[in-house]
C-alpha positions, 0 to 999 in steps of 0.5 A: 470531388474536384469540381468542373470550372463551368455547371456546377449549379448542376451538381446536386451532393447530398449526405447519407449515413450508413444505418442498420437497415442499409448494412448486410449481416457483415456491416457492409452497406449493400448494394440495393440500398446504395442505389437507393441513395442514388435514387434519391439523390437524383430525385431531390437533384430534379427537384432543384433543377424543375423536372422532379417527380411533380413537375413530370406528373403535372405533364403525364410523365414519370421517370424510369431508371432504364440502366445504370453501373456502379463500380464499388471501389472502397467498402462502406461500413455500417455508421459510416456517412457518405455523400452522394454527388449526381448531375444530369451528363447527357442526352442519347436518344430517348436515354436521360444519361446521369452520373453518380460520385459517392465519397466518404467523410475523408472525401475519398471516392468509394463508389462511381455510377452511371445511369440512364433513365426514361420519361415514361407516358403516365397513359402510354406507358410507352418513353418520351422526349421532354422539352426544355431539358437541353441545356441541364442535360448536355452542360456537364457532358464532359464531366463523367464519374464513368465515361461509358453510358451504361452497357447493353445487356445481352440475353442469359442462356443460363439455368434457373436459379430461383423465382420470385413473387411480386409482392406488396413491399416489393411495389413503388408509387409508380405501382410496379416492382422497384429498381432495388428489389431487383438488385436484392433478388440478385444478391440473394442468389450467393450463399452466406459463405460467397458473401463472407469472403466476396463483395463486389467490384461492378453492378450492372442492371438493364429494366427491359419491363415493367414488373407489377404486383402479384406477378412470378419473375424466373430468374436465370443466371450464368457465368462468364468468365469473371461475372455472373450474368442474369436475367429475369422472365416474367411468367405471366407475360412470358417476356424478359423484364430485366438484366443484369451483370454482377463482378466480384 
């Protein structure tokens, strides 16, 4: 990684090893597992800079991932070691932007990503602005892993491909469907033969509304040019809960 001349104190680098639990049946790092690594790295970064989970809990807020986009540069295999570099990048309205660069042991870039987060009020469940974060979220505004902000995805008009129930192991400490599970569900929509011959080039998700335990999510999909588009609809609330775009 080529570090910028200024602002390196805002860059956090976290090593990970790809375990068997992180790999698919072909020995490749699962996209959901990579997203989990990124979320862990983001949490450690926020903790070290003073606006982590415990800091926000004191003011009755919590972080929620709103959007992300990952570009996969190289496949990462089971037992490989990688480093996730992450930094707060900028502010965009209510969105707190954070970038990631993922490297293997040789220092080769294996992935790049950008993400947008919301600080949610624990009582109202509405996003808020946190005072005092202008400096850490603007110091590296010209230092990009991906230059573009994760895109806002359009509604999907495809066919229904599955229906999923949110169960105990799908729910995180914020008591809603964990961000990683959406990615796993999307990957589950392809057959084994497809996965054997193809690996994602890019993956984007917009998280629109939270889903909670015992709620049912209908997943619709359509193919548009070289991408697969997805939308999840909460059947109890009759509202879109997520949209995604996956390119192989």
